[in-house]
KOLMARKE-598755 format. One line per 2 residues: number of its first residue (from 1); their letters; for each residue x negated, y, z negated of C-alpha. Coordinates in Angstrom, 1 decimal, always signed. Each point is the difference from the previous one (the first is absolute). Layout:
NUM = a = X/Y/Z; ...
***
This chain:
1 = xx = +18.9/-14.5/+8.3; -2.0/+2.4/+2.4
3 = xx = -2.7/+2.0/-1.4; -2.4/+2.7/+2.3
5 = xx = -3.3/+0.6/-1.5; -2.2/+3.0/+1.0
7 = xx = -3.0/+0.4/+0.7; -0.8/-3.8/-0.1
9 = xx = -3.7/+0.7/+2.2; -1.5/+1.5/-3.5
11 = xx = -1.9/-2.3/-2.1; +1.4/-2.3/-2.3
13 = xx = +3.5/+0.0/+1.6; -0.4/-4.0/+0.5
15 = xx = +0.3/-0.6/-4.0; +2.9/+1.9/-0.3
17 = xx = +1.9/-1.4/+3.1; -1.4/-3.4/-1.4
19 = xx = +1.8/+0.8/-3.4; +2.8/+0.8/+1.7
21 = xx = +1.2/-3.0/+1.8; -1.3/-2.3/-3.3
23 = xx = +2.7/+1.7/-2.3; +3.6/-2.5/-0.4
25 = xx = +2.4/+3.1/+0.0; -0.4/+0.5/+3.8
27 = xx = -0.4/-1.8/+2.8; -1.8/+3.6/+2.2
29 = xx = -0.3/+0.4/+3.1; -2.6/+2.7/+0.3
31 = xx = -0.6/+2.7/+2.7; -3.2/+1.5/+0.1
33 = xx = -1.1/+3.5/+1.3; -3.1/+1.8/+0.5
35 = xx = -1.4/+3.0/+1.9; -2.9/-2.5/+1.1
37 = xx = +1.2/-2.3/+2.9; -2.4/-2.8/-1.0
39 = xx = +0.8/+0.6/-3.2; -1.3/-3.4/-2.2
41 = xx = +3.2/-0.6/-2.1; +2.0/+0.0/+3.7
43 = xx = -1.2/-3.6/-0.1; +1.8/-0.8/-3.4
45 = xx = +3.4/+1.3/+0.7; +3.2/-1.2/+1.9
47 = xx = +0.7/+3.4/+2.1; -2.8/+2.7/+0.8
49 = xx = +0.3/+3.1/+1.0; -2.5/+3.4/+0.6
51 = xx = +1.6/+3.0/-1.2; -1.6/+3.6/+0.1
53 = xx = -1.9/+1.9/-2.7; +2.3/+1.2/-3.4
55 = xx = -1.1/+3.9/+1.2; +1.7/-0.8/+3.1
57 = xx = +3.6/+1.0/+0.5; +0.7/-3.2/+2.3
59 = xx = -1.0/-2.2/-3.8; +3.1/+0.2/-1.4
61 = xx = +2.6/-0.5/+3.0; -2.2/-3.3/+1.2
63 = xx = -0.2/-1.6/-3.4; +3.5/+0.4/-0.4
65 = xx = +1.1/-1.4/+3.1; -2.0/-2.9/-0.3
67 = xx = +1.3/-0.5/-3.3; +3.7/+0.3/+2.0
69 = xx = -1.1/-2.3/+1.8; -1.2/-2.9/-1.5
71 = xx = +2.5/+0.6/-2.8; -2.3/+0.9/-2.9
73 = xx = +1.3/-0.1/-3.7; -3.7/+1.6/-1.4
75 = xx = -2.2/+1.9/+0.6; -2.9/-0.1/-1.4
77 = xx = -3.1/+2.6/+0.4; -3.7/-0.6/-0.7
79 = xx = -1.9/+2.9/+1.3; +0.0/+3.1/-1.8
81 = xx = +1.1/+2.8/+3.0; +3.0/-1.9/+0.5
83 = xx = +1.5/+0.4/-3.4; +1.0/+3.8/+0.2
85 = xx = +1.8/-0.6/+3.1; +1.7/-3.2/-0.6
87 = xx = +1.1/+1.7/-2.9; +1.4/+3.2/+1.6
89 = xx = +1.2/-2.7/+2.4; +2.1/-2.3/-2.3
91 = xx = +3.9/+1.1/+1.1; -1.1/-0.9/+3.5
93 = xx = -1.0/-3.2/-1.3; +3.4/-0.6/-2.4
95 = xx = +2.0/+0.6/+3.2; -1.5/-3.1/+1.5
97 = xx = +0.0/-2.1/-3.0; -3.6/+0.3/-0.8
99 = xx = -1.0/+0.6/-3.6; -3.8/+1.3/-0.1
101 = xx = -2.3/-0.5/-2.7; -1.1/+3.8/-0.8
103 = xx = +0.7/+2.8/-3.0; +1.3/+2.6/+0.7
105 = xx = -1.7/+3.1/+1.9; +0.3/+2.0/-3.0
107 = xx = -1.7/-2.6/-1.6; -3.0/-1.0/+2.8
109 = xx = -1.3/+4.1/-0.4; -0.7/-0.9/-3.3
111 = xx = -1.2/-3.7/-0.3; -1.7/+0.0/+3.8
113 = xx = -2.3/+3.6/-1.5; -2.5/-0.7/-2.1
115 = xx = +0.0/+4.0/-1.5; +3.9/-0.2/-0.3
117 = xx = -0.2/-3.1/-1.9; -2.9/+1.0/-2.8
119 = xx = +1.8/+3.0/-0.2; +2.8/-1.9/-0.9
121 = xx = -2.0/-1.8/-2.4; -1.1/+3.5/-1.3
123 = xx = +3.7/+0.5/-0.8; +1.3/-3.4/-2.0
125 = xx = -3.7/+0.3/-2.1; -1.2/-3.3/+1.2
127 = xx = -3.3/-1.1/-1.2; -0.4/-2.2/+3.5
129 = xx = -0.9/+3.8/+1.6; -3.2/+0.3/+1.4
131 = xx = -2.0/+3.4/+0.5; +0.9/+1.5/+3.1
133 = xx = +0.5/+3.1/+1.8; +1.4/+0.9/+3.4
135 = xx = -2.1/+2.1/+1.9; +0.6/+1.8/+3.9
137 = xx = -3.1/+2.2/+0.1; -3.9/-0.7/-0.1
139 = xx = +0.2/+2.4/-2.8; +2.4/-2.4/-2.1
141 = xx = -1.5/-3.1/+0.8; -3.4/+0.6/-1.0
143 = xx = +1.3/+1.7/-3.4; +2.1/-3.1/-0.3
145 = xx = -3.1/-2.1/+0.4; -1.8/+1.5/-2.2
147 = xx = +3.0/+0.7/-2.8; +0.0/-4.4/+0.4
149 = xx = -3.8/+0.1/-1.3; -1.9/-0.5/+3.5
151 = xx = -3.0/-0.6/-0.2; +0.3/-2.1/-3.0
153 = xx = +2.7/-1.3/+0.2; +0.9/-1.7/+4.1
155 = xx = +3.7/+1.4/+1.1; +2.7/-0.8/+2.6
157 = xx = +1.7/+1.9/+2.8; +3.1/-1.4/+2.6
159 = xx = +2.7/+1.4/+1.9; +3.1/+0.3/-2.4
161 = xx = +2.1/-1.6/+2.4; +0.2/-4.4/-1.0
163 = xx = -2.1/-2.2/+1.9; -1.2/-2.9/-1.6
165 = xx = -3.0/+1.5/-0.6; -1.0/+1.3/+3.4
167 = xx = -1.9/+3.2/-0.1; -1.5/-0.2/-3.8
169 = xx = -3.3/+0.9/-0.4; -2.4/-0.2/-3.3
171 = xx = -2.7/+2.6/-0.6; -3.1/-1.7/-1.3
173 = xx = -3.3/+2.4/-0.2; -1.8/-3.2/+0.1
175 = xx = +1.5/-1.7/+2.7; -2.5/+0.9/+2.8
177 = xx = -2.4/-2.0/-2.3; +2.2/-2.9/-0.9
179 = xx = +1.2/-3.3/+2.5; +3.5/+1.5/+0.4
181 = xx = +2.7/-1.4/+1.3; -1.0/+1.5/+3.7
183 = xx = -2.7/+2.0/+1.5; -0.1/+3.0/-1.0
185 = xx = +2.3/+2.0/+2.1; +3.1/+2.6/-0.2
187 = xx = +2.6/-2.8/+0.1; -1.9/-2.3/-2.4
189 = xx = +1.9/-0.7/-3.2; -2.6/+1.1/-2.1
191 = xx = -1.8/+3.2/+0.9; -1.2/+3.1/-1.5
193 = xx = +1.0/+4.1/-0.5; -2.8/+0.6/+2.5
195 = xx = +0.8/-2.3/+2.4; +4.0/+0.3/+0.2
197 = xx = +0.3/+3.6/-1.1; -0.6/+1.8/+3.4
199 = xx = +1.7/-3.2/+1.8; +3.1/+1.3/-1.7
201 = xx = -0.6/+3.5/+1.1; -0.7/-0.5/+3.2
203 = xx = +3.5/-1.0/+0.8; +2.3/+3.0/+1.4
205 = xx = +2.4/+0.6/-3.2; -1.7/-1.6/-3.5
207 = xx = +2.0/-2.8/-0.6; +2.5/-0.9/-2.6
209 = xx = -1.6/-1.9/-2.6; +0.4/-1.9/-4.0
211 = xx = -3.4/+0.0/-1.9; +0.3/-2.6/-2.9
213 = xx = -2.6/-1.0/-2.3; -1.4/-3.4/+0.9
215 = xx = +1.4/-3.5/-1.3; -2.8/-2.3/+0.0
217 = xx = +1.7/-2.7/-2.0; +2.2/-3.2/+0.7
219 = xx = +2.7/+0.6/+2.3; +3.9/-1.1/-0.8
221 = xx = +2.7/-0.2/+1.8; +4.0/-0.2/-0.9
223 = xx = +2.9/-1.3/+2.5; +3.0/+0.9/-0.6
225 = xx = +3.6/-0.3/+1.5; +1.8/+2.5/-1.2
227 = xx = +3.8/+0.5/+0.1; +2.3/+2.9/+0.1
229 = xx = +0.6/-0.3/-4.0; -2.7/-2.3/-0.9
231 = xx = -3.5/-1.4/+0.9; +0.5/-3.7/-0.7
233 = xx = -3.2/-1.1/+1.1; -3.3/+0.8/-0.5
235 = xx = -3.7/-1.6/+0.0; -2.9/+1.0/-0.4
237 = xx = -3.4/-1.4/+1.3; -4.0/+1.0/+0.1
239 = xx = -0.8/+0.9/+3.5; -3.4/-0.4/+1.3
241 = xx = -0.7/+0.7/+4.0; -3.5/-0.6/+1.7
243 = xx = -1.5/+3.3/+1.3; +0.9/-0.4/+3.0
245 = xx = +3.7/-0.1/-0.9; +0.7/-3.6/+2.1
247 = xx = +0.5/-2.2/-3.1; +1.2/+0.1/-3.7
249 = xx = +0.6/-1.8/-3.0; +2.5/+0.3/-2.6
251 = xx = +1.0/-1.6/-3.4; +3.3/+0.3/-1.3
253 = xx = -0.9/+1.4/-3.2; +2.6/+1.1/-2.7
255 = xx = -0.8/+3.7/-0.7; +3.2/+1.2/-1.9
257 = xx = -0.9/+3.4/-0.1; -0.5/+0.9/+3.3
259 = xx = +3.2/-2.0/+0.9; +2.1/+2.3/-1.9
261 = xx = -1.6/+3.2/+1.5; +1.3/-1.2/+3.5
263 = xx = +3.2/-1.2/-1.1; +0.6/+3.6/-1.5
265 = xx = -1.7/+1.9/+3.5; +2.3/-2.0/+1.8
267 = xx = +3.2/+1.4/-2.0; -1.4/+3.4/-0.6
269 = xx = -1.0/+0.6/+4.0; +3.1/-1.8/+1.4
271 = xx = -1.9/-3.7/+1.4; +1.7/-2.2/+2.1
273 = xx = -1.1/-3.6/+1.6; -3.7/-0.4/-0.8
275 = xx = -2.6/+1.5/-0.9; -3.8/-0.4/-1.1
277 = xx = -1.2/+2.4/-2.8; -3.7/-0.3/+0.0
279 = xx = -2.5/+1.1/-2.9; -3.5/+0.1/-0.5
281 = xx = -2.1/+0.3/-3.1; -1.9/+3.2/-1.1
283 = xx = -3.4/-0.4/-1.2; +1.5/-0.2/-3.3
285 = xx = +2.0/-3.1/+0.8; +3.2/+2.0/+0.0
287 = xx = +2.5/-0.7/+3.1; +0.7/+2.9/+2.0
289 = xx = +3.0/-0.3/+2.9; -2.0/+0.6/+3.1
291 = xx = +2.7/-0.8/+2.7; +3.9/-1.0/+0.8
293 = xx = +0.8/-1.6/+2.8; +3.7/-0.2/+0.5
295 = xx = +0.6/-3.1/+2.3; -1.2/-3.5/-0.2
297 = xx = -4.2/+0.0/-0.6; -1.5/-1.9/+2.6
299 = xx = -1.5/-1.9/-3.0; +2.6/-0.8/-1.9
301 = xx = +0.3/-3.5/+1.2; -2.1/-0.9/-2.4
303 = xx = +2.5/-0.2/-2.5; +1.6/-3.4/+2.0
305 = xx = -2.2/-2.3/-2.1; +1.5/+1.2/-3.1
307 = xx = +3.7/-0.2/+0.9; +0.4/+3.3/+1.2
309 = xx = +1.3/+0.2/+3.8; -0.5/+4.2/-0.4
311 = xx = +0.6/+0.4/+3.9; +3.1/-2.3/+0.0
313 = xx = +1.7/+1.2/-3.1; +0.4/+3.4/+1.6
315 = xx = +1.2/-1.1/+2.8; +2.8/-1.8/-2.5
317 = xx = +0.5/+3.4/-1.8; +0.9/+1.5/+3.1
319 = xx = +2.4/-2.8/+1.1; +2.0/+0.7/-2.9
321 = xx = -1.3/-3.5/-1.2; +0.0/-0.5/-3.8
323 = xx = -3.8/-0.8/-1.1; -0.8/-3.2/-1.6
325 = xx = -1.5/+0.1/-3.3; -4.1/+0.6/+0.6
327 = xx = -2.4/-2.7/-2.2; -3.5/+2.1/+0.5
329 = xx = -2.9/-2.7/-0.2; -2.3/+2.4/-1.7
331 = xx = -3.9/-0.9/+1.1; +0.2/-1.2/+3.1
333 = xx = -2.9/+1.5/+2.6; +0.3/+0.6/+4.0
335 = xx = -2.1/+0.8/+2.7; +1.3/+1.0/+3.2
337 = xx = -2.7/+1.0/+3.2; +2.3/+3.1/+1.7
339 = xx = -1.0/-1.2/+3.1; +1.5/-3.4/-0.4
341 = xx = +2.8/+0.0/+2.7; +1.5/-3.6/-0.9
343 = xx = +2.0/-1.5/+3.2; +3.0/-2.6/+0.0
345 = xx = -1.1/-2.6/+2.1; +3.2/-0.1/+2.7
347 = xx = +1.9/+2.8/-1.1; +0.6/+2.3/+3.3
349 = xx = -0.1/+3.8/-0.1; +2.6/+2.1/+2.3
351 = xx = -1.5/+3.3/+0.9; +2.7/+2.8/+0.9
***
């Protein structure tokens, strides 16, 4: 059985590839592709290939040709920007006998856009909705920042398109008086309105942004495997990343309410295959949903020591196999360095 994994140069790829090889459900031959010819994950796979970027017209034809030539059974995408084009090309891959682990385009249009996602939460009157505004002009941005309580309260803004927190900024009025995550520059994670606003105004066209309340509390993730009719697997855990985002720690902690919300939203939005719901507590300790990643999360391998191999279960579902009973060992703690590359001695990679 052959699995094609995209984005094998991304951090934590080693963990996902490792757990795919650990399962007893199948013996995986892994084809890894990436846009970087020197991708670190190439040394971990059986066959490696370089592909164009997802916005290139050659991306789908190139990946499809690799899948045809290598006899791929399942395609597992790890890159956010590749989800939409792969979803729109599922017919192409089905003709080749390849199951693509991705939700349909309509589902992705909501799941991958935080503004659309928060709007869907509002329509369902769910208490996990953060305070938010969608803005597209400088006036709307300023109005939203002050409406959310700045400078008394910190405020966040980010591009709406899902990208694992890339582009997130925290507006903290005291950022220039404290030891923040990075030096105070317009590109820092933590900045001030006085620093950030001039940079935004200098853009040729003011960007579309989502401005939200700042959630200072503990972070939780719920990793799910969603089917067409149900959500057979859902695991909740704490999630704590270092400031440089190179290392994370997780404790597999049972959170029934968060699991319930993740299951309900998976069904309501039409999520299929793997997804991760990310929650953070507000200043009062109440959890709010701040991001949904409709793909195998780079940190979902943390569940393996608790007896749940999320990536492998997703592949089994894609293959139409009966899923095993999942017995979650709550309380397990996991630590992983995103930059770890665990090579297997004696394994040779074929580059195509």
